[in-house]
PyMOL Python script that loads the backbone (N, CA, C, O; Angstrom):
from pymol import cmd

cmd.read_pdbstr("""\
ATOM      1  N   ILE A   1     -53.832  -1.553 -55.669  1.00  0.00           N
ATOM      2  CA  ILE A   1     -52.427  -0.723 -56.802  1.00  0.00           C
ATOM      3  C   ILE A   1     -52.290   0.124 -55.532  1.00  0.00           C
ATOM      4  O   ILE A   1     -51.185   0.126 -54.990  1.00  0.00           O
ATOM      5  N   GLY A   2     -53.354   0.896 -54.957  1.00  0.00           N
ATOM      6  CA  GLY A   2     -52.526   1.864 -53.705  1.00  0.00           C
ATOM      7  C   GLY A   2     -51.654   0.998 -53.083  1.00  0.00           C
ATOM      8  O   GLY A   2     -50.598   1.593 -53.298  1.00  0.00           O
ATOM      9  N   SER A   3     -51.362   0.037 -52.479  1.00  0.00           N
ATOM     10  CA  SER A   3     -50.936  -0.485 -51.486  1.00  0.00           C
ATOM     11  C   SER A   3     -49.133  -0.488 -52.347  1.00  0.00           C
ATOM     12  O   SER A   3     -48.031  -0.370 -51.811  1.00  0.00           O
ATOM     13  N   TRP A   4     -49.515  -0.683 -53.894  1.00  0.00           N
ATOM     14  CA  TRP A   4     -47.971  -0.974 -54.289  1.00  0.00           C
ATOM     15  C   TRP A   4     -47.697   0.137 -54.564  1.00  0.00           C
ATOM     16  O   TRP A   4     -46.551   0.236 -55.003  1.00  0.00           O
ATOM     17  N   ALA A   5     -48.330   1.198 -54.494  1.00  0.00           N
ATOM     18  CA  ALA A   5     -47.981   2.434 -54.831  1.00  0.00           C
ATOM     19  C   ALA A   5     -47.158   3.097 -53.976  1.00  0.00           C
ATOM     20  O   ALA A   5     -46.140   3.700 -54.315  1.00  0.00           O
ATOM     21  N   VAL A   6     -47.597   2.991 -52.835  1.00  0.00           N
ATOM     22  CA  VAL A   6     -47.154   3.197 -51.037  1.00  0.00           C
ATOM     23  C   VAL A   6     -45.735   2.287 -50.822  1.00  0.00           C
ATOM     24  O   VAL A   6     -44.683   2.676 -50.314  1.00  0.00           O
ATOM     25  N   GLU A   7     -46.017   1.107 -51.312  1.00  0.00           N
ATOM     26  CA  GLU A   7     -44.712   0.170 -51.193  1.00  0.00           C
ATOM     27  C   GLU A   7     -43.553   1.169 -52.217  1.00  0.00           C
ATOM     28  O   GLU A   7     -42.526   1.729 -51.833  1.00  0.00           O
ATOM     29  N   LEU A   8     -43.932   1.149 -53.104  1.00  0.00           N
ATOM     30  CA  LEU A   8     -42.810   1.370 -53.951  1.00  0.00           C
ATOM     31  C   LEU A   8     -42.696   2.938 -53.989  1.00  0.00           C
ATOM     32  O   LEU A   8     -41.921   3.366 -54.844  1.00  0.00           O
ATOM     33  N   SER A   9     -43.040   3.435 -53.570  1.00  0.00           N
ATOM     34  CA  SER A   9     -42.595   5.174 -53.150  1.00  0.00           C
ATOM     35  C   SER A   9     -41.683   5.174 -51.670  1.00  0.00           C
ATOM     36  O   SER A   9     -40.909   6.109 -51.463  1.00  0.00           O
ATOM     37  N   THR A  10     -41.806   4.258 -50.844  1.00  0.00           N
ATOM     38  CA  THR A  10     -41.491   4.153 -49.490  1.00  0.00           C
ATOM     39  C   THR A  10     -40.132   3.476 -49.981  1.00  0.00           C
ATOM     40  O   THR A  10     -39.140   3.939 -49.419  1.00  0.00           O
ATOM     41  N   HIS A  11     -39.926   2.628 -50.772  1.00  0.00           N
ATOM     42  CA  HIS A  11     -38.651   1.264 -51.053  1.00  0.00           C
ATOM     43  C   HIS A  11     -37.707   2.575 -51.907  1.00  0.00           C
ATOM     44  O   HIS A  11     -36.513   2.711 -51.638  1.00  0.00           O
ATOM     45  N   ALA A  12     -38.444   3.544 -53.006  1.00  0.00           N
ATOM     46  CA  ALA A  12     -37.827   4.711 -53.701  1.00  0.00           C
ATOM     47  C   ALA A  12     -37.288   5.465 -52.730  1.00  0.00           C
ATOM     48  O   ALA A  12     -36.062   5.563 -52.782  1.00  0.00           O
ATOM     49  N   TRP A  13     -38.026   6.220 -51.563  1.00  0.00           N
ATOM     50  CA  TRP A  13     -36.471   6.820 -50.690  1.00  0.00           C
ATOM     51  C   TRP A  13     -36.158   6.334 -49.998  1.00  0.00           C
ATOM     52  O   TRP A  13     -35.393   6.913 -49.226  1.00  0.00           O
ATOM     53  N   ASP A  14     -36.615   4.451 -49.659  1.00  0.00           N
ATOM     54  CA  ASP A  14     -34.998   3.889 -48.610  1.00  0.00           C
ATOM     55  C   ASP A  14     -33.840   4.461 -49.528  1.00  0.00           C
ATOM     56  O   ASP A  14     -32.964   5.221 -49.116  1.00  0.00           O
ATOM     57  N   LEU A  15     -33.987   3.857 -51.209  1.00  0.00           N
ATOM     58  CA  LEU A  15     -32.780   3.822 -51.680  1.00  0.00           C
ATOM     59  C   LEU A  15     -32.115   5.308 -52.094  1.00  0.00           C
ATOM     60  O   LEU A  15     -30.906   5.535 -52.145  1.00  0.00           O
ATOM     61  N   ALA A  16     -33.324   6.384 -52.411  1.00  0.00           N
ATOM     62  CA  ALA A  16     -33.003   7.664 -52.684  1.00  0.00           C
ATOM     63  C   ALA A  16     -31.490   8.502 -51.533  1.00  0.00           C
ATOM     64  O   ALA A  16     -30.509   9.187 -51.821  1.00  0.00           O
ATOM     65  N   VAL A  17     -31.926   8.079 -50.523  1.00  0.00           N
ATOM     66  CA  VAL A  17     -31.498   8.187 -48.662  1.00  0.00           C
ATOM     67  C   VAL A  17     -30.377   7.142 -49.230  1.00  0.00           C
ATOM     68  O   VAL A  17     -29.267   7.604 -49.493  1.00  0.00           O
ATOM     69  N   ALA A  18     -30.568   6.069 -49.382  1.00  0.00           N
ATOM     70  CA  ALA A  18     -29.044   5.295 -49.339  1.00  0.00           C
ATOM     71  C   ALA A  18     -27.922   5.937 -50.054  1.00  0.00           C
ATOM     72  O   ALA A  18     -26.780   6.281 -49.753  1.00  0.00           O
ATOM     73  N   THR A  19     -28.771   5.979 -51.265  1.00  0.00           N
ATOM     74  CA  THR A  19     -27.444   6.652 -52.730  1.00  0.00           C
ATOM     75  C   THR A  19     -26.730   7.885 -52.321  1.00  0.00           C
ATOM     76  O   THR A  19     -25.507   8.013 -52.271  1.00  0.00           O
ATOM     77  N   GLY A  20     -27.852   9.010 -51.957  1.00  0.00           N
ATOM     78  CA  GLY A  20     -27.573  10.374 -51.663  1.00  0.00           C
ATOM     79  C   GLY A  20     -28.004  11.019 -52.630  1.00  0.00           C
ATOM     80  O   GLY A  20     -27.420  12.045 -52.982  1.00  0.00           O
ATOM     81  N   ARG A  21     -29.307  10.489 -53.381  1.00  0.00           N
ATOM     82  CA  ARG A  21     -30.077  10.795 -54.451  1.00  0.00           C
ATOM     83  C   ARG A  21     -31.750  11.271 -54.247  1.00  0.00           C
ATOM     84  O   ARG A  21     -32.646  11.135 -55.080  1.00  0.00           O
ATOM     85  N   THR A  22     -31.836  11.768 -53.103  1.00  0.00           N
ATOM     86  CA  THR A  22     -32.950  12.311 -52.862  1.00  0.00           C
ATOM     87  C   THR A  22     -33.691  13.723 -53.746  1.00  0.00           C
ATOM     88  O   THR A  22     -34.747  14.273 -53.433  1.00  0.00           O
ATOM     89  N   ALA A  23     -32.772  14.092 -54.928  1.00  0.00           N
ATOM     90  CA  ALA A  23     -33.257  15.258 -54.902  1.00  0.00           C
ATOM     91  C   ALA A  23     -34.168  14.820 -56.195  1.00  0.00           C
ATOM     92  O   ALA A  23     -35.182  15.505 -56.325  1.00  0.00           O
ATOM     93  N   GLY A  24     -34.022  14.054 -56.922  1.00  0.00           N
ATOM     94  CA  GLY A  24     -34.699  13.309 -57.486  1.00  0.00           C
ATOM     95  C   GLY A  24     -36.410  12.731 -57.256  1.00  0.00           C
ATOM     96  O   GLY A  24     -37.294  12.271 -57.977  1.00  0.00           O
ATOM     97  N   LEU A  25     -36.229  13.082 -55.774  1.00  0.00           N
ATOM     98  CA  LEU A  25     -38.056  11.627 -55.669  1.00  0.00           C
ATOM     99  C   LEU A  25     -38.575  13.051 -55.541  1.00  0.00           C
ATOM    100  O   LEU A  25     -38.124  14.130 -55.158  1.00  0.00           O
ATOM    101  N   ASP A  26     -39.937  12.495 -56.121  1.00  0.00           N
ATOM    102  CA  ASP A  26     -41.237  13.389 -56.111  1.00  0.00           C
ATOM    103  C   ASP A  26     -42.415  13.731 -54.820  1.00  0.00           C
ATOM    104  O   ASP A  26     -43.321  12.989 -54.439  1.00  0.00           O
ATOM    105  N   GLU A  27     -42.103  14.916 -54.384  1.00  0.00           N
ATOM    106  CA  GLU A  27     -42.893  15.029 -53.557  1.00  0.00           C
ATOM    107  C   GLU A  27     -44.406  14.733 -53.375  1.00  0.00           C
ATOM    108  O   GLU A  27     -45.046  14.242 -52.446  1.00  0.00           O
ATOM    109  N   SER A  28     -44.734  15.196 -54.562  1.00  0.00           N
ATOM    110  CA  SER A  28     -46.784  14.840 -55.565  1.00  0.00           C
ATOM    111  C   SER A  28     -47.006  13.557 -54.891  1.00  0.00           C
ATOM    112  O   SER A  28     -47.955  13.486 -54.110  1.00  0.00           O
ATOM    113  N   LEU A  29     -46.073  12.277 -55.135  1.00  0.00           N
ATOM    114  CA  LEU A  29     -46.104  11.443 -55.063  1.00  0.00           C
ATOM    115  C   LEU A  29     -46.372  10.637 -54.034  1.00  0.00           C
ATOM    116  O   LEU A  29     -47.115   9.672 -54.217  1.00  0.00           O
ATOM    117  N   ALA A  30     -45.772  10.913 -52.687  1.00  0.00           N
ATOM    118  CA  ALA A  30     -45.353  10.926 -51.820  1.00  0.00           C
ATOM    119  C   ALA A  30     -46.935  11.547 -51.029  1.00  0.00           C
ATOM    120  O   ALA A  30     -47.648  10.934 -50.234  1.00  0.00           O
ATOM    121  N   ALA A  31     -47.083  12.638 -51.460  1.00  0.00           N
ATOM    122  CA  ALA A  31     -48.627  13.084 -51.074  1.00  0.00           C
ATOM    123  C   ALA A  31     -49.501  12.366 -51.389  1.00  0.00           C
ATOM    124  O   ALA A  31     -50.294  12.181 -50.466  1.00  0.00           O
ATOM    125  N   ALA A  32     -49.765  11.796 -52.406  1.00  0.00           N
ATOM    126  CA  ALA A  32     -50.724  11.117 -52.896  1.00  0.00           C
ATOM    127  C   ALA A  32     -51.158   9.944 -52.010  1.00  0.00           C
ATOM    128  O   ALA A  32     -52.251   9.669 -51.515  1.00  0.00           O
ATOM    129  N   VAL A  33     -49.720   9.214 -51.951  1.00  0.00           N
ATOM    130  CA  VAL A  33     -50.112   7.569 -51.469  1.00  0.00           C
ATOM    131  C   VAL A  33     -49.950   7.813 -49.623  1.00  0.00           C
ATOM    132  O   VAL A  33     -50.202   6.847 -48.903  1.00  0.00           O
ATOM    133  N   LEU A  34     -49.650   8.753 -49.180  1.00  0.00           N
ATOM    134  CA  LEU A  34     -50.063   9.072 -47.949  1.00  0.00           C
ATOM    135  C   LEU A  34     -51.491   8.838 -47.097  1.00  0.00           C
ATOM    136  O   LEU A  34     -51.650   8.522 -45.918  1.00  0.00           O
ATOM    137  N   PRO A  35     -52.314   9.074 -47.989  1.00  0.00           N
ATOM    138  CA  PRO A  35     -53.715   9.198 -46.926  1.00  0.00           C
ATOM    139  C   PRO A  35     -53.737   7.212 -47.261  1.00  0.00           C
ATOM    140  O   PRO A  35     -54.175   6.453 -46.397  1.00  0.00           O
ATOM    141  N   ILE A  36     -53.294   6.787 -48.370  1.00  0.00           N
ATOM    142  CA  ILE A  36     -53.609   5.193 -48.691  1.00  0.00           C
ATOM    143  C   ILE A  36     -52.756   4.656 -47.317  1.00  0.00           C
ATOM    144  O   ILE A  36     -53.274   4.083 -46.358  1.00  0.00           O
ATOM    145  N   ALA A  37     -51.728   4.896 -47.427  1.00  0.00           N
ATOM    146  CA  ALA A  37     -50.879   4.248 -46.389  1.00  0.00           C
ATOM    147  C   ALA A  37     -51.568   4.489 -44.767  1.00  0.00           C
ATOM    148  O   ALA A  37     -51.833   3.582 -43.977  1.00  0.00           O
ATOM    149  N   GLN A  38     -51.742   5.802 -44.565  1.00  0.00           N
ATOM    150  CA  GLN A  38     -52.885   5.911 -43.181  1.00  0.00           C
ATOM    151  C   GLN A  38     -54.163   5.156 -43.147  1.00  0.00           C
ATOM    152  O   GLN A  38     -54.674   4.899 -42.057  1.00  0.00           O
ATOM    153  N   GLY A  39     -54.874   4.677 -44.575  1.00  0.00           N
ATOM    154  CA  GLY A  39     -55.551   4.346 -44.380  1.00  0.00           C
ATOM    155  C   GLY A  39     -55.610   2.890 -43.929  1.00  0.00           C
ATOM    156  O   GLY A  39     -56.511   2.453 -43.213  1.00  0.00           O
ATOM    157  N   TYR A  40     -54.394   2.030 -44.486  1.00  0.00           N
ATOM    158  CA  TYR A  40     -54.163   0.130 -44.255  1.00  0.00           C
ATOM    159  C   TYR A  40     -53.846   0.364 -43.098  1.00  0.00           C
ATOM    160  O   TYR A  40     -54.690  -0.137 -42.355  1.00  0.00           O
ATOM    161  N   LEU A  41     -52.694   1.106 -42.291  1.00  0.00           N
ATOM    162  CA  LEU A  41     -52.035   0.981 -41.540  1.00  0.00           C
ATOM    163  C   LEU A  41     -51.946   1.308 -40.277  1.00  0.00           C
ATOM    164  O   LEU A  41     -50.761   1.599 -40.116  1.00  0.00           O
ATOM    165  N   PRO A  42     -52.527   1.435 -39.244  1.00  0.00           N
ATOM    166  CA  PRO A  42     -53.293   1.885 -38.022  1.00  0.00           C
ATOM    167  C   PRO A  42     -52.106   2.895 -37.782  1.00  0.00           C
ATOM    168  O   PRO A  42     -50.977   2.820 -38.267  1.00  0.00           O
ATOM    169  N   ARG A  43     -52.776   4.189 -36.633  1.00  0.00           N
ATOM    170  CA  ARG A  43     -51.350   4.518 -35.776  1.00  0.00           C
ATOM    171  C   ARG A  43     -50.949   3.264 -34.767  1.00  0.00           C
ATOM    172  O   ARG A  43     -49.860   2.695 -34.833  1.00  0.00           O
ATOM    173  N   ALA A  44     -51.964   2.929 -33.851  1.00  0.00           N
ATOM    174  CA  ALA A  44     -51.697   1.883 -32.934  1.00  0.00           C
ATOM    175  C   ALA A  44     -51.273   0.721 -33.883  1.00  0.00           C
ATOM    176  O   ALA A  44     -52.027   0.220 -34.717  1.00  0.00           O
ATOM    177  N   ARG A  45     -49.837   0.307 -33.637  1.00  0.00           N
ATOM    178  CA  ARG A  45     -49.585  -1.557 -34.367  1.00  0.00           C
ATOM    179  C   ARG A  45     -49.844  -2.177 -33.950  1.00  0.00           C
ATOM    180  O   ARG A  45     -49.370  -2.333 -32.825  1.00  0.00           O
ATOM    181  N   PRO A  46     -50.672  -2.963 -34.371  1.00  0.00           N
ATOM    182  CA  PRO A  46     -51.274  -4.186 -33.437  1.00  0.00           C
ATOM    183  C   PRO A  46     -50.043  -5.229 -33.572  1.00  0.00           C
ATOM    184  O   PRO A  46     -49.358  -5.042 -34.578  1.00  0.00           O
ATOM    185  N   GLU A  47     -49.543  -6.568 -32.516  1.00  0.00           N
ATOM    186  CA  GLU A  47     -48.693  -7.088 -32.648  1.00  0.00           C
ATOM    187  C   GLU A  47     -48.548  -8.156 -33.989  1.00  0.00           C
ATOM    188  O   GLU A  47     -49.453  -8.827 -34.485  1.00  0.00           O
ATOM    189  N   GLY A  48     -47.480  -8.105 -34.300  1.00  0.00           N
ATOM    190  CA  GLY A  48     -47.172  -8.691 -35.593  1.00  0.00           C
ATOM    191  C   GLY A  48     -46.957  -8.061 -36.971  1.00  0.00           C
ATOM    192  O   GLY A  48     -46.563  -8.593 -38.008  1.00  0.00           O
ATOM    193  N   VAL A  49     -47.423  -6.404 -36.648  1.00  0.00           N
ATOM    194  CA  VAL A  49     -47.135  -5.853 -38.068  1.00  0.00           C
ATOM    195  C   VAL A  49     -45.523  -5.692 -38.310  1.00  0.00           C
ATOM    196  O   VAL A  49     -44.687  -5.293 -37.500  1.00  0.00           O
ATOM    197  N   PRO A  50     -45.421  -5.924 -39.043  1.00  0.00           N
ATOM    198  CA  PRO A  50     -43.958  -5.675 -39.323  1.00  0.00           C
ATOM    199  C   PRO A  50     -43.352  -3.797 -39.956  1.00  0.00           C
ATOM    200  O   PRO A  50     -42.721  -3.459 -40.958  1.00  0.00           O
ATOM    201  N   PHE A  51     -43.808  -3.167 -39.046  1.00  0.00           N
ATOM    202  CA  PHE A  51     -43.955  -1.521 -39.026  1.00  0.00           C
ATOM    203  C   PHE A  51     -43.333  -0.907 -38.154  1.00  0.00           C
ATOM    204  O   PHE A  51     -44.298  -0.327 -37.657  1.00  0.00           O
ATOM    205  N   GLY A  52     -42.064  -0.408 -37.285  1.00  0.00           N
ATOM    206  CA  GLY A  52     -42.338   0.276 -36.035  1.00  0.00           C
ATOM    207  C   GLY A  52     -43.386   1.410 -36.170  1.00  0.00           C
ATOM    208  O   GLY A  52     -44.068   1.802 -37.117  1.00  0.00           O
ATOM    209  N   PRO A  53     -43.223   1.924 -34.439  1.00  0.00           N
ATOM    210  CA  PRO A  53     -44.230   2.552 -34.448  1.00  0.00           C
ATOM    211  C   PRO A  53     -44.413   3.898 -35.427  1.00  0.00           C
ATOM    212  O   PRO A  53     -43.561   4.129 -36.285  1.00  0.00           O
ATOM    213  N   VAL A  54     -45.656   4.836 -35.236  1.00  0.00           N
ATOM    214  CA  VAL A  54     -45.017   6.453 -36.241  1.00  0.00           C
ATOM    215  C   VAL A  54     -43.711   7.101 -35.489  1.00  0.00           C
ATOM    216  O   VAL A  54     -43.221   7.067 -34.360  1.00  0.00           O
ATOM    217  N   VAL A  55     -43.547   7.454 -36.219  1.00  0.00           N
ATOM    218  CA  VAL A  55     -42.151   8.870 -35.604  1.00  0.00           C
ATOM    219  C   VAL A  55     -42.634  10.372 -36.387  1.00  0.00           C
ATOM    220  O   VAL A  55     -42.471  10.837 -37.516  1.00  0.00           O
ATOM    221  N   GLU A  56     -43.381  10.881 -35.000  1.00  0.00           N
ATOM    222  CA  GLU A  56     -44.116  12.748 -35.207  1.00  0.00           C
ATOM    223  C   GLU A  56     -42.810  13.041 -36.081  1.00  0.00           C
ATOM    224  O   GLU A  56     -41.600  12.867 -35.934  1.00  0.00           O
ATOM    225  N   THR A  57     -43.576  13.523 -36.979  1.00  0.00           N
ATOM    226  CA  THR A  57     -43.049  15.079 -37.752  1.00  0.00           C
ATOM    227  C   THR A  57     -44.069  16.474 -37.848  1.00  0.00           C
ATOM    228  O   THR A  57     -45.281  16.259 -37.835  1.00  0.00           O
ATOM    229  N   GLY A  58     -43.662  17.668 -37.929  1.00  0.00           N
ATOM    230  CA  GLY A  58     -44.559  18.229 -37.777  1.00  0.00           C
ATOM    231  C   GLY A  58     -45.183  18.341 -38.655  1.00  0.00           C
ATOM    232  O   GLY A  58     -45.132  17.631 -39.659  1.00  0.00           O
ATOM    233  N   ALA A  59     -46.136  19.550 -38.401  1.00  0.00           N
ATOM    234  CA  ALA A  59     -47.064  19.490 -39.892  1.00  0.00           C
ATOM    235  C   ALA A  59     -46.923  20.183 -40.682  1.00  0.00           C
ATOM    236  O   ALA A  59     -47.939  20.535 -41.282  1.00  0.00           O
ATOM    237  N   ASP A  60     -45.621  20.738 -41.098  1.00  0.00           N
ATOM    238  CA  ASP A  60     -44.968  21.284 -41.914  1.00  0.00           C
ATOM    239  C   ASP A  60     -43.957  20.170 -42.579  1.00  0.00           C
ATOM    240  O   ASP A  60     -43.591  20.422 -43.727  1.00  0.00           O
ATOM    241  N   ALA A  61     -43.590  19.261 -42.121  1.00  0.00           N
ATOM    242  CA  ALA A  61     -42.573  17.943 -42.878  1.00  0.00           C
ATOM    243  C   ALA A  61     -43.164  17.810 -44.485  1.00  0.00           C
ATOM    244  O   ALA A  61     -44.289  17.896 -44.979  1.00  0.00           O
ATOM    245  N   ALA A  62     -42.203  17.629 -44.864  1.00  0.00           N
ATOM    246  CA  ALA A  62     -42.297  17.484 -46.723  1.00  0.00           C
ATOM    247  C   ALA A  62     -43.056  16.167 -46.856  1.00  0.00           C
ATOM    248  O   ALA A  62     -42.732  15.488 -45.882  1.00  0.00           O
ATOM    249  N   ALA A  63     -43.927  15.495 -47.629  1.00  0.00           N
ATOM    250  CA  ALA A  63     -44.547  14.733 -47.972  1.00  0.00           C
ATOM    251  C   ALA A  63     -43.679  13.380 -47.786  1.00  0.00           C
ATOM    252  O   ALA A  63     -44.061  12.640 -46.880  1.00  0.00           O
ATOM    253  N   TYR A  64     -42.675  13.016 -48.460  1.00  0.00           N
ATOM    254  CA  TYR A  64     -42.085  11.939 -47.946  1.00  0.00           C
ATOM    255  C   TYR A  64     -41.618  11.495 -46.463  1.00  0.00           C
ATOM    256  O   TYR A  64     -41.677  10.365 -45.979  1.00  0.00           O
ATOM    257  N   ASP A  65     -41.140  12.679 -45.874  1.00  0.00           N
ATOM    258  CA  ASP A  65     -40.945  12.648 -44.320  1.00  0.00           C
ATOM    259  C   ASP A  65     -42.293  11.855 -43.589  1.00  0.00           C
ATOM    260  O   ASP A  65     -42.387  10.813 -42.940  1.00  0.00           O
ATOM    261  N   ARG A  66     -43.097  12.697 -43.950  1.00  0.00           N
ATOM    262  CA  ARG A  66     -44.733  12.142 -42.964  1.00  0.00           C
ATOM    263  C   ARG A  66     -44.617  10.611 -43.777  1.00  0.00           C
ATOM    264  O   ARG A  66     -44.596   9.628 -43.037  1.00  0.00           O
ATOM    265  N   LEU A  67     -44.553  10.412 -45.051  1.00  0.00           N
ATOM    266  CA  LEU A  67     -44.733   9.239 -45.617  1.00  0.00           C
ATOM    267  C   LEU A  67     -44.431   8.064 -45.314  1.00  0.00           C
ATOM    268  O   LEU A  67     -45.096   7.040 -45.469  1.00  0.00           O
ATOM    269  N   VAL A  68     -42.950   8.266 -44.674  1.00  0.00           N
ATOM    270  CA  VAL A  68     -42.092   7.323 -44.738  1.00  0.00           C
ATOM    271  C   VAL A  68     -42.333   7.390 -43.223  1.00  0.00           C
ATOM    272  O   VAL A  68     -41.997   6.280 -42.809  1.00  0.00           O
ATOM    273  N   ALA A  69     -42.764   8.166 -42.154  1.00  0.00           N
ATOM    274  CA  ALA A  69     -42.790   8.091 -40.611  1.00  0.00           C
ATOM    275  C   ALA A  69     -43.468   7.454 -39.867  1.00  0.00           C
ATOM    276  O   ALA A  69     -43.272   6.825 -38.827  1.00  0.00           O
ATOM    277  N   TRP A  70     -45.215   7.909 -41.182  1.00  0.00           N
ATOM    278  CA  TRP A  70     -46.219   6.594 -40.821  1.00  0.00           C
ATOM    279  C   TRP A  70     -45.816   5.460 -40.990  1.00  0.00           C
ATOM    280  O   TRP A  70     -46.507   4.554 -40.524  1.00  0.00           O
ATOM    281  N   GLN A  71     -44.661   5.149 -41.658  1.00  0.00           N
ATOM    282  CA  GLN A  71     -44.476   3.470 -41.412  1.00  0.00           C
ATOM    283  C   GLN A  71     -43.404   3.882 -40.776  1.00  0.00           C
ATOM    284  O   GLN A  71     -42.623   4.346 -41.607  1.00  0.00           O
ATOM    285  N   GLY A  72     -43.033   3.933 -39.839  1.00  0.00           N
ATOM    286  CA  GLY A  72     -41.720   3.892 -38.732  1.00  0.00           C
ATOM    287  C   GLY A  72     -40.600   4.292 -39.277  1.00  0.00           C
ATOM    288  O   GLY A  72     -39.618   4.308 -38.535  1.00  0.00           O
ATOM    289  N   ARG A  73     -40.516   4.508 -39.997  1.00  0.00           N
ATOM    290  CA  ARG A  73     -38.605   4.828 -40.157  1.00  0.00           C
ATOM    291  C   ARG A  73     -38.383   6.541 -39.752  1.00  0.00           C
ATOM    292  O   ARG A  73     -39.167   7.489 -39.777  1.00  0.00           O
ATOM    293  N   ASP A  74     -37.399   6.462 -39.497  1.00  0.00           N
ATOM    294  CA  ASP A  74     -37.000   8.217 -39.417  1.00  0.00           C
ATOM    295  C   ASP A  74     -36.529   9.014 -40.637  1.00  0.00           C
ATOM    296  O   ASP A  74     -35.573   8.894 -41.403  1.00  0.00           O
ATOM    297  N   PRO A  75     -37.678   9.975 -40.523  1.00  0.00           N
ATOM    298  CA  PRO A  75     -37.183  10.760 -42.206  1.00  0.00           C
ATOM    299  C   PRO A  75     -35.911  11.269 -42.215  1.00  0.00           C
ATOM    300  O   PRO A  75     -35.488  11.684 -43.294  1.00  0.00           O
ATOM    301  N   GLY A  76     -34.852  11.356 -40.755  1.00  0.00           N
ATOM    302  CA  GLY A  76     -33.763  11.773 -40.705  1.00  0.00           C
ATOM    303  C   GLY A  76     -32.635  11.163 -40.948  1.00  0.00           C
ATOM    304  O   GLY A  76     -31.563  11.680 -41.262  1.00  0.00           O
ATOM    305  N   TRP A  77     -32.842  10.248 -40.827  1.00  0.00           N
ATOM    306  CA  TRP A  77     -32.079   8.869 -41.218  1.00  0.00           C
ATOM    307  C   TRP A  77     -30.830   9.303 -42.441  1.00  0.00           C
ATOM    308  O   TRP A  77     -31.276  10.233 -43.112  1.00  0.00           O
ATOM    309  N   ARG A  78     -29.681   8.971 -42.819  1.00  0.00           N
ATOM    310  CA  ARG A  78     -28.615   9.016 -43.804  1.00  0.00           C
ATOM    311  C   ARG A  78     -27.391   7.524 -43.541  1.00  0.00           C
ATOM    312  O   ARG A  78     -26.943   6.799 -42.653  1.00  0.00           O
ATOM    313  N   PRO A  79     -27.340   7.690 -44.537  1.00  0.00           N
ATOM    314  CA  PRO A  79     -26.144   6.571 -44.067  1.00  0.00           C
ATOM    315  C   PRO A  79     -24.628   7.098 -43.550  1.00  0.00           C
ATOM    316  O   PRO A  79     -24.057   8.155 -43.820  1.00  0.00           O
ATOM    317  N   ALA A  80     -24.269   6.187 -42.868  1.00  0.00           N
ATOM    318  CA  ALA A  80     -23.061   6.663 -41.711  1.00  0.00           C
ATOM    319  C   ALA A  80     -21.589   6.840 -42.365  1.00  0.00           C
ATOM    320  O   ALA A  80     -20.637   7.174 -41.660  1.00  0.00           O
TER     321      ALA A  80
END
""", "prot")
cmd.dss("prot")
cmd.show_as("cartoon", "prot")
cmd.util.cbc("prot")
cmd.orient("prot")
């Protein structure tokens, strides 16, 4: 269940950013699933893992920024 929560939360961010609707994202959800993502997705990515390297964020970064950065996404990405 935890991995599905990570998956859905992350793709919610993807869609929210792509459509310019990030105000509806619940930071407490991202904070709750971040430890789950960190538990099953190691910082050192073995070959074949379909995630980019961790994008470094500051300790004071928002929970969604930390969640997507852990999965190799750039939290500052916005559509052109």
